N, CA, C, O and the ligand as a Tripos MOL2 file, in Angstrom:
@<TRIPOS>MOLECULE
protein
  321   319    81     0     0
PROTEIN
NO_CHARGES

@<TRIPOS>ATOM
      1 N         111.8830  101.1150  101.9680 N.3       1 MET1
      2 CA        111.0690  100.7520  100.6580 C.3       1 MET1
      3 C         109.9250  101.8170  100.5380 C.2       1 MET1
      4 O         109.3590  102.2830  101.5270 O.2       1 MET1
      5 N         109.6380  102.1560   99.2730 N.am      2 THR2
      6 CA        108.6570  103.0670   99.0380 C.3       2 THR2
      7 C         107.4110  102.3520   99.1540 C.2       2 THR2
      8 O         107.3070  101.1970   98.7420 O.2       2 THR2
      9 N         106.3740  103.0360   99.7410 N.am      3 THR3
     10 CA        105.0210  102.2160   99.8040 C.3       3 THR3
     11 C         104.2080  102.7480   98.7400 C.2       3 THR3
     12 O         104.5060  103.7700   98.1220 O.2       3 THR3
     13 N         103.1020  102.0010   98.5130 N.am      4 LEU4
     14 CA        102.2230  102.3750   97.4070 C.3       4 LEU4
     15 C         101.5690  103.7560   97.3380 C.2       4 LEU4
     16 O         101.3360  104.4060   96.3190 O.2       4 LEU4
     17 N         101.3390  104.0540   98.4920 N.am      5 ALA5
     18 CA        100.5300  105.4250   98.7000 C.3       5 ALA5
     19 C         101.5180  106.4840   98.1550 C.2       5 ALA5
     20 O         101.0910  107.5030   97.6120 O.2       5 ALA5
     21 N         102.7310  106.2610   98.2890 N.am      6 GLU6
     22 CA        103.8750  107.3650   98.0220 C.3       6 GLU6
     23 C         103.8870  107.4470   96.2550 C.2       6 GLU6
     24 O         104.4470  108.3310   95.6080 O.2       6 GLU6
     25 N         103.2700  106.5130   95.8040 N.am      7 ASN7
     26 CA        103.7070  106.0250   94.2340 C.3       7 ASN7
     27 C         102.6220  106.2990   93.2520 C.2       7 ASN7
     28 O         102.8200  106.0480   92.0640 O.2       7 ASN7
     29 N         101.4150  106.8290   93.6870 N.am      8 THR8
     30 CA        100.5000  106.8690   92.5370 C.3       8 THR8
     31 C         100.8290  108.0160   91.6520 C.2       8 THR8
     32 O         100.8910  109.2100   91.9460 O.2       8 THR8
     33 N         101.0320  107.4140   90.4870 N.am      9 THR9
     34 CA        101.7650  108.4270   89.5700 C.3       9 THR9
     35 C         101.3360  108.0750   88.0990 C.2       9 THR9
     36 O         100.4140  107.2860   87.8890 O.2       9 THR9
     37 N         102.0430  108.6930   87.0780 N.am     10 LYS10
     38 CA        101.7740  108.4260   85.7750 C.3      10 LYS10
     39 C         102.6780  107.7790   85.0360 C.2      10 LYS10
     40 O         103.8370  107.9630   85.4080 O.2      10 LYS10
     41 N         102.5290  107.0640   84.0910 N.am     11 CYS11
     42 CA        103.5510  106.3940   83.3350 C.3      11 CYS11
     43 C         104.4970  107.1600   82.7440 C.2      11 CYS11
     44 O         104.0710  107.9660   81.9170 O.2      11 CYS11
     45 N         105.8320  107.1260   82.9660 N.am     12 PRO12
     46 CA        106.8720  107.7670   82.4280 C.3      12 PRO12
     47 C         106.9480  107.9640   80.9280 C.2      12 PRO12
     48 O         107.2570  108.9850   80.3140 O.2      12 PRO12
     49 N         106.6080  106.7910   80.4730 N.am     13 ASN13
     50 CA        106.4980  106.6000   78.9800 C.3      13 ASN13
     51 C         105.5620  107.2300   78.1600 C.2      13 ASN13
     52 O         105.8030  108.0010   77.2320 O.2      13 ASN13
     53 N         104.1780  106.7430   78.6790 N.am     14 CYS14
     54 CA        103.0030  107.2070   77.8160 C.3      14 CYS14
     55 C         102.0330  108.3420   78.6020 C.2      14 CYS14
     56 O         101.1080  108.8940   78.0060 O.2      14 CYS14
     57 N         102.3050  108.5770   79.7910 N.am     15 LYS15
     58 CA        101.6530  109.3200   80.5780 C.3      15 LYS15
     59 C         100.2370  108.7730   81.0880 C.2      15 LYS15
     60 O          99.4830  109.5270   81.7020 O.2      15 LYS15
     61 N          99.8900  107.4270   80.8180 N.am     16 SER16
     62 CA         98.8230  106.8930   81.1820 C.3      16 SER16
     63 C          98.8270  106.9530   82.8070 C.2      16 SER16
     64 O          99.8930  107.0840   83.4100 O.2      16 SER16
     65 N          97.6130  106.8530   83.4680 N.am     17 ASP17
     66 CA         97.6160  106.6320   84.7640 C.3      17 ASP17
     67 C          98.1450  105.3320   85.2490 C.2      17 ASP17
     68 O          97.4940  104.3670   84.8480 O.2      17 ASP17
     69 N          99.0950  105.0800   85.9600 N.am     18 LEU18
     70 CA         99.5310  103.7040   86.2930 C.3      18 LEU18
     71 C          98.5570  102.9550   87.1990 C.2      18 LEU18
     72 O          97.9240  103.5810   88.0490 O.2      18 LEU18
     73 N          98.4180  101.6610   87.0500 N.am     19 VAL19
     74 CA         97.5950  100.9180   87.8980 C.3      19 VAL19
     75 C          98.5440  100.0000   88.8760 C.2      19 VAL19
     76 O          99.6880   99.6510   88.5870 O.2      19 VAL19
     77 N          97.8910   99.6960   90.0180 N.am     20 ASN20
     78 CA         98.5180   98.7630   91.1100 C.3      20 ASN20
     79 C          98.1600   97.2480   90.7250 C.2      20 ASN20
     80 O          97.0070   96.8410   90.5790 O.2      20 ASN20
     81 N          99.2980   96.4880   90.5850 N.am     21 CYS21
     82 CA         98.9300   95.1070   90.2560 C.3      21 CYS21
     83 C          99.2980   94.2650   91.3260 C.2      21 CYS21
     84 O         100.4880   94.3150   91.6360 O.2      21 CYS21
     85 N          98.5720   93.5070   91.9660 N.am     22 LEU22
     86 CA         99.0520   92.8000   93.1000 C.3      22 LEU22
     87 C          99.6470   91.4130   92.4310 C.2      22 LEU22
     88 O          99.0760   90.6650   91.6380 O.2      22 LEU22
     89 N         101.0980   91.2910   93.0490 N.am     23 ILE23
     90 CA        101.9460   90.1900   92.4190 C.3      23 ILE23
     91 C         101.9210   89.0720   93.5720 C.2      23 ILE23
     92 O         102.1420   87.8790   93.3660 O.2      23 ILE23
     93 N         101.6170   89.6440   94.8160 N.am     24 ASN24
     94 CA        101.5040   88.5100   95.7210 C.3      24 ASN24
     95 C         100.8810   89.0620   97.0370 C.2      24 ASN24
     96 O         100.2660   90.1260   96.9810 O.2      24 ASN24
     97 N         101.0080   88.3770   98.2530 N.am     25 GLN25
     98 CA        100.2070   88.8030   99.2810 C.3      25 GLN25
     99 C         100.2360   90.3270   99.7020 C.2      25 GLN25
    100 O          99.2460   91.0320   99.9000 O.2      25 GLN25
    101 N         101.5320   90.6870   99.7980 N.am     26 ASN26
    102 CA        101.8120   91.9500  100.2410 C.3      26 ASN26
    103 C         102.7980   92.9240   99.2510 C.2      26 ASN26
    104 O         103.4060   93.9340   99.6050 O.2      26 ASN26
    105 N         102.7760   92.4990   98.3300 N.am     27 GLN27
    106 CA        103.4350   93.3550   97.0940 C.3      27 GLN27
    107 C         102.6930   93.4510   96.0860 C.2      27 GLN27
    108 O         102.0610   92.4890   95.6490 O.2      27 GLN27
    109 N         102.6580   94.7740   95.5070 N.am     28 SER28
    110 CA        102.0070   95.2680   94.2990 C.3      28 SER28
    111 C         103.2280   95.6830   93.2430 C.2      28 SER28
    112 O         104.3060   96.1000   93.6670 O.2      28 SER28
    113 N         102.9650   95.5350   91.9220 N.am     29 LEU29
    114 CA        103.7240   96.1410   90.8880 C.3      29 LEU29
    115 C         102.9080   97.4010   90.2060 C.2      29 LEU29
    116 O         101.7470   97.3230   89.8040 O.2      29 LEU29
    117 N         103.6060   98.3870   90.1620 N.am     30 VAL30
    118 CA        102.8600   99.5040   89.4640 C.3      30 VAL30
    119 C         103.1470   99.3640   88.0960 C.2      30 VAL30
    120 O         104.3030   99.4330   87.6800 O.2      30 VAL30
    121 N         102.0450   99.1470   87.2670 N.am     31 ILE31
    122 CA        102.1450   98.7990   85.6400 C.3      31 ILE31
    123 C         101.4730   99.8590   84.9700 C.2      31 ILE31
    124 O         100.7490  100.6630   85.5570 O.2      31 ILE31
    125 N         101.7230   99.8720   83.6530 N.am     32 CYS32
    126 CA        100.9700  100.7280   82.7880 C.3      32 CYS32
    127 C          99.8800   99.9540   82.2490 C.2      32 CYS32
    128 O         100.0380   98.7760   81.9300 O.2      32 CYS32
    129 N          98.7930  100.5530   82.1340 N.am     33 PRO33
    130 CA         97.4990   99.7600   81.4810 C.3      33 PRO33
    131 C          97.6570   99.8450   79.8330 C.2      33 PRO33
    132 O          96.9470   99.1190   79.1380 O.2      33 PRO33
    133 N          98.4240  100.5770   79.3500 N.am     34 ASN34
    134 CA         98.6740  100.8820   77.8680 C.3      34 ASN34
    135 C          99.2850   99.6460   77.3920 C.2      34 ASN34
    136 O         100.4040   99.3700   77.8250 O.2      34 ASN34
    137 N          98.6600   98.7910   76.4870 N.am     35 GLN35
    138 CA         99.2190   97.4380   76.1280 C.3      35 GLN35
    139 C         100.4100   97.7990   75.1670 C.2      35 GLN35
    140 O         101.2560   96.9250   74.9770 O.2      35 GLN35
    141 N         100.5460   99.0610   74.5250 N.am     36 GLN36
    142 CA        101.4640   99.4280   73.6650 C.3      36 GLN36
    143 C         102.6900   99.7760   74.2260 C.2      36 GLN36
    144 O         103.7420   99.8030   73.5870 O.2      36 GLN36
    145 N         102.5650  100.0680   75.5190 N.am     37 CYS37
    146 CA        103.7880  100.5510   76.4360 C.3      37 CYS37
    147 C         104.4420   99.6710   77.0900 C.2      37 CYS37
    148 O         105.6510   99.5410   76.8960 O.2      37 CYS37
    149 N         103.7320   98.8670   78.0290 N.am     38 LEU38
    150 CA        104.2980   97.6970   78.7820 C.3      38 LEU38
    151 C         105.0890   98.1410   79.7770 C.2      38 LEU38
    152 O         105.7780   97.2970   80.3490 O.2      38 LEU38
    153 N         105.1710   99.5630   80.2120 N.am     39 TYR39
    154 CA        105.7920   99.9410   81.4910 C.3      39 TYR39
    155 C         105.4700   99.0450   82.6200 C.2      39 TYR39
    156 O         104.3470   98.5520   82.5110 O.2      39 TYR39
    157 N         106.1220   98.6930   83.6640 N.am     40 PRO40
    158 CA        107.6950   98.5660   83.4770 C.3      40 PRO40
    159 C         108.5210   97.5740   83.0320 C.2      40 PRO40
    160 O         109.7080   97.4310   83.3240 O.2      40 PRO40
    161 N         107.8450   96.8860   82.3070 N.am     41 PHE41
    162 CA        108.5130   95.7150   81.5600 C.3      41 PHE41
    163 C         109.4440   95.8520   80.6360 C.2      41 PHE41
    164 O         110.2240   94.9640   80.2930 O.2      41 PHE41
    165 N         109.3890   97.1480   80.1320 N.am     42 ASP42
    166 CA        110.4660   97.5240   79.2890 C.3      42 ASP42
    167 C         111.6820   98.0620   80.0860 C.2      42 ASP42
    168 O         112.6310   98.4800   79.4230 O.2      42 ASP42
    169 N         111.7450   98.0910   81.2640 N.am     43 GLN43
    170 CA        112.7800   98.5370   81.9980 C.3      43 GLN43
    171 C         113.7970   97.3630   82.4190 C.2      43 GLN43
    172 O         113.3630   96.2110   82.4330 O.2      43 GLN43
    173 N         114.9190   97.5770   82.7070 N.am     44 ASN44
    174 CA        116.0810   96.4290   82.8620 C.3      44 ASN44
    175 C         115.5910   95.7690   84.0960 C.2      44 ASN44
    176 O         115.5950   94.5400   84.1520 O.2      44 ASN44
    177 N         115.1000   96.6030   85.2480 N.am     45 ARG45
    178 CA        114.9300   96.0110   86.4940 C.3      45 ARG45
    179 C         113.7210   96.5940   86.8640 C.2      45 ARG45
    180 O         113.5270   97.8010   87.0090 O.2      45 ARG45
    181 N         112.7220   95.4760   87.0480 N.am     46 VAL46
    182 CA        111.1940   95.7940   87.3580 C.3      46 VAL46
    183 C         111.3090   95.9390   88.9350 C.2      46 VAL46
    184 O         110.4120   96.5550   89.5120 O.2      46 VAL46
    185 N         112.3270   95.4250   89.6390 N.am     47 ASP47
    186 CA        112.2780   95.4200   91.0600 C.3      47 ASP47
    187 C         112.0280   96.9920   91.7570 C.2      47 ASP47
    188 O         111.4720   97.1770   92.8400 O.2      47 ASP47
    189 N         112.4750   97.8590   91.0330 N.am     48 ASN48
    190 CA        112.2640   99.1420   91.5430 C.3      48 ASN48
    191 C         110.8690   99.5450   91.5520 C.2      48 ASN48
    192 O         110.5510  100.5830   92.1330 O.2      48 ASN48
    193 N         109.8930   98.7270   90.8860 N.am     49 GLU49
    194 CA        108.5140   99.2330   90.9150 C.3      49 GLU49
    195 C         107.6140   98.2230   91.7150 C.2      49 GLU49
    196 O         106.4050   98.0720   91.5370 O.2      49 GLU49
    197 N         108.3690   97.5820   92.5900 N.am     50 ILE50
    198 CA        107.4650   96.7870   93.3360 C.3      50 ILE50
    199 C         107.3890   97.5720   94.8630 C.2      50 ILE50
    200 O         108.2810   98.2940   95.3080 O.2      50 ILE50
    201 N         106.2940   97.2950   95.4430 N.am     51 PHE51
    202 CA        106.1360   98.1010   96.5140 C.3      51 PHE51
    203 C         105.3860   97.3260   97.4820 C.2      51 PHE51
    204 O         104.5200   96.5010   97.1930 O.2      51 PHE51
    205 N         105.7610   97.6340   98.6300 N.am     52 TYR52
    206 CA        105.0840   96.9100   99.9170 C.3      52 TYR52
    207 C         103.5680   97.4730   99.9410 C.2      52 TYR52
    208 O         103.3140   98.6560   99.7140 O.2      52 TYR52
    209 N         102.7390   96.6490  100.1940 N.am     53 VAL53
    210 CA        101.1720   96.9110  100.1740 C.3      53 VAL53
    211 C         100.7190   96.7210  101.6820 C.2      53 VAL53
    212 O         100.8600   95.6700  102.3070 O.2      53 VAL53
    213 N         100.1860   97.8220  102.1520 N.am     54 THR54
    214 CA         99.4510   97.6000  103.5630 C.3      54 THR54
    215 C          98.2910   96.9020  103.3970 C.2      54 THR54
    216 O          97.7450   96.7660  102.3020 O.2      54 THR54
    217 N          97.8210   96.3810  104.5860 N.am     55 ASN55
    218 CA         96.4930   95.4680  104.4000 C.3      55 ASN55
    219 C          95.2350   96.5290  104.0680 C.2      55 ASN55
    220 O          94.1750   96.0360  103.6820 O.2      55 ASN55
    221 N          95.3380   97.8270  104.2010 N.am     56 GLU56
    222 CA         94.1680   98.7660  103.7960 C.3      56 GLU56
    223 C          94.3600   98.9470  102.1810 C.2      56 GLU56
    224 O          93.3820   98.9470  101.4330 O.2      56 GLU56
    225 N          95.4990   99.0790  101.7750 N.am     57 GLU57
    226 CA         95.9630   99.0000  100.1920 C.3      57 GLU57
    227 C          95.4780   97.8530   99.5140 C.2      57 GLU57
    228 O          94.9100   97.8750   98.4220 O.2      57 GLU57
    229 N          95.7420   96.7700  100.2570 N.am     58 LEU58
    230 CA         95.4930   95.4930   99.7460 C.3      58 LEU58
    231 C          93.8070   95.2630   99.3720 C.2      58 LEU58
    232 O          93.3670   94.9570   98.2630 O.2      58 LEU58
    233 N          93.1130   95.4710  100.4610 N.am     59 SER59
    234 CA         91.7530   95.3300  100.1750 C.3      59 SER59
    235 C          91.2420   96.2280   99.1350 C.2      59 SER59
    236 O          90.2890   95.9060   98.4250 O.2      59 SER59
    237 N          91.8850   97.3980   99.0260 N.am     60 LYS60
    238 CA         91.4300   98.3180   97.8550 C.3      60 LYS60
    239 C          91.8530   97.7530   96.4060 C.2      60 LYS60
    240 O          91.0910   97.8360   95.4430 O.2      60 LYS60
    241 N          92.9340   97.2620   96.3460 N.am     61 ILE61
    242 CA         93.3770   96.6730   95.2000 C.3      61 ILE61
    243 C          92.5400   95.4730   94.7380 C.2      61 ILE61
    244 O          92.2150   95.2630   93.5690 O.2      61 ILE61
    245 N          92.2260   94.6970   95.8190 N.am     62 VAL62
    246 CA         91.4510   93.5640   95.5880 C.3      62 VAL62
    247 C          90.0970   93.7900   94.9920 C.2      62 VAL62
    248 O          89.5720   93.0880   94.1280 O.2      62 VAL62
    249 N          89.5010   95.0610   95.6700 N.am     63 SER63
    250 CA         88.1200   95.5950   95.1590 C.3      63 SER63
    251 C          88.2090   95.9610   93.7320 C.2      63 SER63
    252 O          87.3370   95.7190   92.8980 O.2      63 SER63
    253 N          89.3220   96.5590   93.5140 N.am     64 GLU64
    254 CA         89.4760   96.9730   92.0440 C.3      64 GLU64
    255 C          89.5700   95.9400   91.1820 C.2      64 GLU64
    256 O          89.3820   96.1390   89.9820 O.2      64 GLU64
    257 N          89.8850   94.6430   91.6870 N.am     65 LYS65
    258 CA         90.0170   93.5430   90.7130 C.3      65 LYS65
    259 C          91.0150   93.8270   89.6340 C.2      65 LYS65
    260 O          90.6590   93.5300   88.4930 O.2      65 LYS65
    261 N          92.2180   94.3590   89.7980 N.am     66 VAL66
    262 CA         93.1310   94.5570   88.8030 C.3      66 VAL66
    263 C          94.1070   93.5320   88.7530 C.2      66 VAL66
    264 O          94.9420   93.5240   89.6570 O.2      66 VAL66
    265 N          94.1620   92.6580   87.8620 N.am     67 THR67
    266 CA         94.9680   91.4710   87.9970 C.3      67 THR67
    267 C          95.7260   91.5640   86.5830 C.2      67 THR67
    268 O          95.2790   92.1210   85.5810 O.2      67 THR67
    269 N          97.1370   90.8150   86.7190 N.am     68 MET68
    270 CA         97.9370   90.7850   85.3990 C.3      68 MET68
    271 C          97.0100   90.4840   84.1000 C.2      68 MET68
    272 O          97.1460   91.0160   82.9980 O.2      68 MET68
    273 N          96.2540   89.7330   84.3840 N.am     69 LYS69
    274 CA         95.3060   89.0810   83.1470 C.3      69 LYS69
    275 C          94.4970   89.7620   82.6910 C.2      69 LYS69
    276 O          93.9920   89.4790   81.6050 O.2      69 LYS69
    277 N          94.1050   90.9740   83.4690 N.am     70 ASP70
    278 CA         93.3560   92.0260   82.8510 C.3      70 ASP70
    279 C          94.1260   93.0230   81.8630 C.2      70 ASP70
    280 O          93.5640   93.7400   81.0350 O.2      70 ASP70
    281 N          95.3790   92.9570   82.0640 N.am     71 ILE71
    282 CA         96.3610   93.9860   81.3980 C.3      71 ILE71
    283 C          97.2820   93.0870   80.3210 C.2      71 ILE71
    284 O          97.5060   93.5640   79.2080 O.2      71 ILE71
    285 N          97.6920   92.0560   80.6100 N.am     72 PHE72
    286 CA         98.5030   91.2880   79.6020 C.3      72 PHE72
    287 C          97.8060   90.0990   79.2500 C.2      72 PHE72
    288 O          96.9690   89.5990   80.0010 O.2      72 PHE72
    289 N          98.1380   89.5810   78.0460 N.am     73 ASN73
    290 CA         97.5610   88.3760   77.5930 C.3      73 ASN73
    291 C          98.5390   87.2550   77.9230 C.2      73 ASN73
    292 O          99.6080   87.4820   78.4900 O.2      73 ASN73
    293 N          98.1810   86.1580   77.5870 N.am     74 ASP74
    294 CA         99.0490   84.8800   78.0590 C.3      74 ASP74
    295 C         100.4690   84.8590   77.6160 C.2      74 ASP74
    296 O         101.4550   84.5330   78.2770 O.2      74 ASP74
    297 N         100.3980   85.2670   76.3670 N.am     75 GLU75
    298 CA        101.6370   85.2860   75.6010 C.3      75 GLU75
    299 C         102.8130   86.2150   76.1430 C.2      75 GLU75
    300 O         104.0060   85.9420   76.0120 O.2      75 GLU75
    301 N         102.2630   87.4540   76.8280 N.am     76 GLN76
    302 CA        103.0790   88.4640   77.4250 C.3      76 GLN76
    303 C         103.3080   88.0790   78.7970 C.2      76 GLN76
    304 O         104.4000   88.3690   79.2870 O.2      76 GLN76
    305 N         102.5020   87.5080   79.4520 N.am     77 LEU77
    306 CA        102.6560   86.7950   80.7290 C.3      77 LEU77
    307 C         103.8930   85.8710   80.8930 C.2      77 LEU77
    308 O         104.6720   86.0030   81.8370 O.2      77 LEU77
    309 N         104.0260   84.9770   79.9730 N.am     78 LYS78
    310 CA        105.0380   83.9810   79.8260 C.3      78 LYS78
    311 C         106.4350   84.7520   79.8140 C.2      78 LYS78
    312 O         107.3890   84.2220   80.3830 O.2      78 LYS78
    313 N         106.5670   85.8300   79.2620 N.am     79 ASP79
    314 CA        107.9010   86.5030   79.0860 C.3      79 ASP79
    315 C         108.3620   87.2130   80.3850 C.2      79 ASP79
    316 O         109.4560   87.7690   80.4820 O.2      79 ASP79
    317 N         107.4290   87.1480   81.3860 N.am     80 LEU80
    318 CA        107.6550   88.1240   82.5010 C.3      80 LEU80
    319 C         108.6390   87.4450   83.5770 C.2      80 LEU80
    320 O         108.9690   88.0640   84.5880 O.2      80 LEU80
    321 ZN        102.7900  103.5470   79.6470 Zn       81 ZN81
@<TRIPOS>BOND
     1     1     2 1
     2     2     3 1
     3     3     4 2
     4     3     5 am
     5     5     6 1
     6     6     7 1
     7     7     8 2
     8     7     9 am
     9     9    10 1
    10    10    11 1
    11    11    12 2
    12    11    13 am
    13    13    14 1
    14    14    15 1
    15    15    16 2
    16    15    17 am
    17    17    18 1
    18    18    19 1
    19    19    20 2
    20    19    21 am
    21    21    22 1
    22    22    23 1
    23    23    24 2
    24    23    25 am
    25    25    26 1
    26    26    27 1
    27    27    28 2
    28    27    29 am
    29    29    30 1
    30    30    31 1
    31    31    32 2
    32    31    33 am
    33    33    34 1
    34    34    35 1
    35    35    36 2
    36    35    37 am
    37    37    38 1
    38    38    39 1
    39    39    40 2
    40    39    41 am
    41    41    42 1
    42    42    43 1
    43    43    44 2
    44    43    45 am
    45    45    46 1
    46    46    47 1
    47    47    48 2
    48    47    49 am
    49    49    50 1
    50    50    51 1
    51    51    52 2
    52    51    53 am
    53    53    54 1
    54    54    55 1
    55    55    56 2
    56    55    57 am
    57    57    58 1
    58    58    59 1
    59    59    60 2
    60    59    61 am
    61    61    62 1
    62    62    63 1
    63    63    64 2
    64    63    65 am
    65    65    66 1
    66    66    67 1
    67    67    68 2
    68    67    69 am
    69    69    70 1
    70    70    71 1
    71    71    72 2
    72    71    73 am
    73    73    74 1
    74    74    75 1
    75    75    76 2
    76    75    77 am
    77    77    78 1
    78    78    79 1
    79    79    80 2
    80    79    81 am
    81    81    82 1
    82    82    83 1
    83    83    84 2
    84    83    85 am
    85    85    86 1
    86    86    87 1
    87    87    88 2
    88    87    89 am
    89    89    90 1
    90    90    91 1
    91    91    92 2
    92    91    93 am
    93    93    94 1
    94    94    95 1
    95    95    96 2
    96    95    97 am
    97    97    98 1
    98    98    99 1
    99    99   100 2
   100    99   101 am
   101   101   102 1
   102   102   103 1
   103   103   104 2
   104   103   105 am
   105   105   106 1
   106   106   107 1
   107   107   108 2
   108   107   109 am
   109   109   110 1
   110   110   111 1
   111   111   112 2
   112   111   113 am
   113   113   114 1
   114   114   115 1
   115   115   116 2
   116   115   117 am
   117   117   118 1
   118   118   119 1
   119   119   120 2
   120   119   121 am
   121   121   122 1
   122   122   123 1
   123   123   124 2
   124   123   125 am
   125   125   126 1
   126   126   127 1
   127   127   128 2
   128   127   129 am
   129   129   130 1
   130   130   131 1
   131   131   132 2
   132   131   133 am
   133   133   134 1
   134   134   135 1
   135   135   136 2
   136   135   137 am
   137   137   138 1
   138   138   139 1
   139   139   140 2
   140   139   141 am
   141   141   142 1
   142   142   143 1
   143   143   144 2
   144   143   145 am
   145   145   146 1
   146   146   147 1
   147   147   148 2
   148   147   149 am
   149   149   150 1
   150   150   151 1
   151   151   152 2
   152   151   153 am
   153   153   154 1
   154   154   155 1
   155   155   156 2
   156   155   157 am
   157   157   158 1
   158   158   159 1
   159   159   160 2
   160   159   161 am
   161   161   162 1
   162   162   163 1
   163   163   164 2
   164   163   165 am
   165   165   166 1
   166   166   167 1
   167   167   168 2
   168   167   169 am
   169   169   170 1
   170   170   171 1
   171   171   172 2
   172   171   173 am
   173   173   174 1
   174   174   175 1
   175   175   176 2
   176   175   177 am
   177   177   178 1
   178   178   179 1
   179   179   180 2
   180   179   181 am
   181   181   182 1
   182   182   183 1
   183   183   184 2
   184   183   185 am
   185   185   186 1
   186   186   187 1
   187   187   188 2
   188   187   189 am
   189   189   190 1
   190   190   191 1
   191   191   192 2
   192   191   193 am
   193   193   194 1
   194   194   195 1
   195   195   196 2
   196   195   197 am
   197   197   198 1
   198   198   199 1
   199   199   200 2
   200   199   201 am
   201   201   202 1
   202   202   203 1
   203   203   204 2
   204   203   205 am
   205   205   206 1
   206   206   207 1
   207   207   208 2
   208   207   209 am
   209   209   210 1
   210   210   211 1
   211   211   212 2
   212   211   213 am
   213   213   214 1
   214   214   215 1
   215   215   216 2
   216   215   217 am
   217   217   218 1
   218   218   219 1
   219   219   220 2
   220   219   221 am
   221   221   222 1
   222   222   223 1
   223   223   224 2
   224   223   225 am
   225   225   226 1
   226   226   227 1
   227   227   228 2
   228   227   229 am
   229   229   230 1
   230   230   231 1
   231   231   232 2
   232   231   233 am
   233   233   234 1
   234   234   235 1
   235   235   236 2
   236   235   237 am
   237   237   238 1
   238   238   239 1
   239   239   240 2
   240   239   241 am
   241   241   242 1
   242   242   243 1
   243   243   244 2
   244   243   245 am
   245   245   246 1
   246   246   247 1
   247   247   248 2
   248   247   249 am
   249   249   250 1
   250   250   251 1
   251   251   252 2
   252   251   253 am
   253   253   254 1
   254   254   255 1
   255   255   256 2
   256   255   257 am
   257   257   258 1
   258   258   259 1
   259   259   260 2
   260   259   261 am
   261   261   262 1
   262   262   263 1
   263   263   264 2
   264   263   265 am
   265   265   266 1
   266   266   267 1
   267   267   268 2
   268   267   269 am
   269   269   270 1
   270   270   271 1
   271   271   272 2
   272   271   273 am
   273   273   274 1
   274   274   275 1
   275   275   276 2
   276   275   277 am
   277   277   278 1
   278   278   279 1
   279   279   280 2
   280   279   281 am
   281   281   282 1
   282   282   283 1
   283   283   284 2
   284   283   285 am
   285   285   286 1
   286   286   287 1
   287   287   288 2
   288   287   289 am
   289   289   290 1
   290   290   291 1
   291   291   292 2
   292   291   293 am
   293   293   294 1
   294   294   295 1
   295   295   296 2
   296   295   297 am
   297   297   298 1
   298   298   299 1
   299   299   300 2
   300   299   301 am
   301   301   302 1
   302   302   303 1
   303   303   304 2
   304   303   305 am
   305   305   306 1
   306   306   307 1
   307   307   308 2
   308   307   309 am
   309   309   310 1
   310   310   311 1
   311   311   312 2
   312   311   313 am
   313   313   314 1
   314   314   315 1
   315   315   316 2
   316   315   317 am
   317   317   318 1
   318   318   319 1
   319   319   320 2
@<TRIPOS>SUBSTRUCTURE
     1 MET1         2 RESIDUE 1 A MET
     2 THR2         6 RESIDUE 1 A THR
     3 THR3        10 RESIDUE 1 A THR
     4 LEU4        14 RESIDUE 1 A LEU
     5 ALA5        18 RESIDUE 1 A ALA
     6 GLU6        22 RESIDUE 1 A GLU
     7 ASN7        26 RESIDUE 1 A ASN
     8 THR8        30 RESIDUE 1 A THR
     9 THR9        34 RESIDUE 1 A THR
    10 LYS10       38 RESIDUE 1 A LYS
    11 CYS11       42 RESIDUE 1 A CYS
    12 PRO12       46 RESIDUE 1 A PRO
    13 ASN13       50 RESIDUE 1 A ASN
    14 CYS14       54 RESIDUE 1 A CYS
    15 LYS15       58 RESIDUE 1 A LYS
    16 SER16       62 RESIDUE 1 A SER
    17 ASP17       66 RESIDUE 1 A ASP
    18 LEU18       70 RESIDUE 1 A LEU
    19 VAL19       74 RESIDUE 1 A VAL
    20 ASN20       78 RESIDUE 1 A ASN
    21 CYS21       82 RESIDUE 1 A CYS
    22 LEU22       86 RESIDUE 1 A LEU
    23 ILE23       90 RESIDUE 1 A ILE
    24 ASN24       94 RESIDUE 1 A ASN
    25 GLN25       98 RESIDUE 1 A GLN
    26 ASN26      102 RESIDUE 1 A ASN
    27 GLN27      106 RESIDUE 1 A GLN
    28 SER28      110 RESIDUE 1 A SER
    29 LEU29      114 RESIDUE 1 A LEU
    30 VAL30      118 RESIDUE 1 A VAL
    31 ILE31      122 RESIDUE 1 A ILE
    32 CYS32      126 RESIDUE 1 A CYS
    33 PRO33      130 RESIDUE 1 A PRO
    34 ASN34      134 RESIDUE 1 A ASN
    35 GLN35      138 RESIDUE 1 A GLN
    36 GLN36      142 RESIDUE 1 A GLN
    37 CYS37      146 RESIDUE 1 A CYS
    38 LEU38      150 RESIDUE 1 A LEU
    39 TYR39      154 RESIDUE 1 A TYR
    40 PRO40      158 RESIDUE 1 A PRO
    41 PHE41      162 RESIDUE 1 A PHE
    42 ASP42      166 RESIDUE 1 A ASP
    43 GLN43      170 RESIDUE 1 A GLN
    44 ASN44      174 RESIDUE 1 A ASN
    45 ARG45      178 RESIDUE 1 A ARG
    46 VAL46      182 RESIDUE 1 A VAL
    47 ASP47      186 RESIDUE 1 A ASP
    48 ASN48      190 RESIDUE 1 A ASN
    49 GLU49      194 RESIDUE 1 A GLU
    50 ILE50      198 RESIDUE 1 A ILE
    51 PHE51      202 RESIDUE 1 A PHE
    52 TYR52      206 RESIDUE 1 A TYR
    53 VAL53      210 RESIDUE 1 A VAL
    54 THR54      214 RESIDUE 1 A THR
    55 ASN55      218 RESIDUE 1 A ASN
    56 GLU56      222 RESIDUE 1 A GLU
    57 GLU57      226 RESIDUE 1 A GLU
    58 LEU58      230 RESIDUE 1 A LEU
    59 SER59      234 RESIDUE 1 A SER
    60 LYS60      238 RESIDUE 1 A LYS
    61 ILE61      242 RESIDUE 1 A ILE
    62 VAL62      246 RESIDUE 1 A VAL
    63 SER63      250 RESIDUE 1 A SER
    64 GLU64      254 RESIDUE 1 A GLU
    65 LYS65      258 RESIDUE 1 A LYS
    66 VAL66      262 RESIDUE 1 A VAL
    67 THR67      266 RESIDUE 1 A THR
    68 MET68      270 RESIDUE 1 A MET
    69 LYS69      274 RESIDUE 1 A LYS
    70 ASP70      278 RESIDUE 1 A ASP
    71 ILE71      282 RESIDUE 1 A ILE
    72 PHE72      286 RESIDUE 1 A PHE
    73 ASN73      290 RESIDUE 1 A ASN
    74 ASP74      294 RESIDUE 1 A ASP
    75 GLU75      298 RESIDUE 1 A GLU
    76 GLN76      302 RESIDUE 1 A GLN
    77 LEU77      306 RESIDUE 1 A LEU
    78 LYS78      310 RESIDUE 1 A LYS
    79 ASP79      314 RESIDUE 1 A ASP
    80 LEU80      318 RESIDUE 1 A LEU
    81 ZN81       321 GROUP 0 **** ****
C-alpha cells in the first residue's frame, strides 16, 4: 500500500495542491480542495486514493485540522 508521504502531489484534474483528509484512525483520503473539482470523488473508485497513515503523519494531519467538513458541505457528504 502506498503511504501518505509518497503521495504528496497535485490534483490531476485542476492542479490544485491536494490535501490529506483523515477518514478514520489510520487512513487518510487525498482530496482536492477545489469545490468545483471534487477529485477524487469524480473517480469510479476512491479506494485508490486511500492511504495508510503513520502516527507521525496522523499528528500532522490533526494539527492541520483538515476535515471533510472543511471542504465539502453536508449535501456533498451525503453522496459519498
Ligand atoms: Zn482538483
